[in-house]
C-alpha positions as CSV (number, residue, x, y, z in Angstrom):
1,E,79.5,-10.2,104.1
2,R,77.4,-13.4,104.0
3,M,75.1,-14.3,101.2
4,D,71.4,-13.9,101.7
5,I,70.6,-17.7,101.8
6,E,66.9,-17.0,102.6
7,Y,66.5,-15.1,99.3
8,Y,67.9,-18.0,97.3
9,S,65.9,-20.5,99.3
10,D,62.7,-18.5,98.4
11,E,63.8,-18.4,94.7
12,I,64.3,-22.2,94.8
13,N,60.8,-22.6,96.2
14,K,59.5,-20.5,93.3
15,L,61.4,-22.7,90.8
16,I,59.9,-25.8,92.3
17,D,56.4,-24.4,92.1
18,Q,57.1,-23.5,88.4
19,V,58.4,-26.9,87.7
20,L,55.4,-28.6,89.2
21,D,53.0,-26.2,87.3
22,F,54.8,-27.1,84.1
23,H,54.6,-30.8,85.0
24,Q,50.8,-30.4,85.4
25,E,50.5,-28.6,82.1
26,L,52.7,-30.9,80.1
27,G,51.2,-34.0,81.8
28,T,47.7,-32.9,81.0
29,A,48.5,-32.3,77.4
30,V,50.1,-35.7,77.0
31,E,47.3,-37.4,78.8
32,M,44.7,-35.7,76.6
33,K,46.5,-36.6,73.5
34,G,46.7,-40.2,74.7
35,D,43.0,-40.2,75.4
36,E,42.3,-38.7,72.0
37,T,44.4,-41.2,70.0
38,G,44.3,-44.3,72.3
39,D,48.0,-44.6,71.6
40,Y,49.9,-46.4,74.4
41,M,53.0,-44.4,73.6
42,Y,51.5,-41.4,75.4
43,Q,51.1,-43.3,78.6
44,T,54.8,-44.3,78.4
45,A,55.8,-40.7,77.6
46,E,53.7,-39.4,80.6
47,K,55.5,-41.7,83.0
48,Q,58.9,-40.7,81.6
49,I,58.1,-37.0,81.8
50,S,57.0,-37.5,85.4
51,R,60.4,-39.2,86.2
52,Y,62.3,-36.3,84.8
53,I,60.2,-33.7,86.5
54,M,60.4,-35.5,89.9
55,S,64.2,-35.8,89.4
56,A,64.4,-32.0,88.8
57,E,62.3,-31.3,91.9
58,K,64.5,-33.6,94.0
59,S,67.6,-31.9,92.7
60,L,66.2,-28.4,93.6
61,N,65.2,-29.7,97.1
62,D,68.7,-31.1,97.6
63,L,70.2,-27.7,96.5
64,Q,68.0,-25.9,98.9
65,K,69.1,-28.2,101.8
66,Y,72.7,-27.7,100.8
67,L,72.4,-23.9,100.9
68,E,70.7,-24.2,104.3
69,R,73.6,-26.2,105.6
70,Q,76.0,-23.6,104.3
71,K,74.2,-20.7,105.9
72,G,77.1,-19.7,108.1
73,N,79.8,-20.4,105.5
74,L,78.6,-18.6,102.4
């Protein structure tokens, strides 16, 4: 019996949404702290956080594409 790839694809979509929501929440907190303190370190941190989050999103998208390609095999 084959795996339910659609189920896992839907779950990946939920994870991506959660990661993006988390990015928004964390990014807003860091941005607000930067505005509050005027410390340039927060701008740098915000950019680094964005790079990590975007990397996670890309990895999840790549995983989803992989599963879609494996639909008939798994």
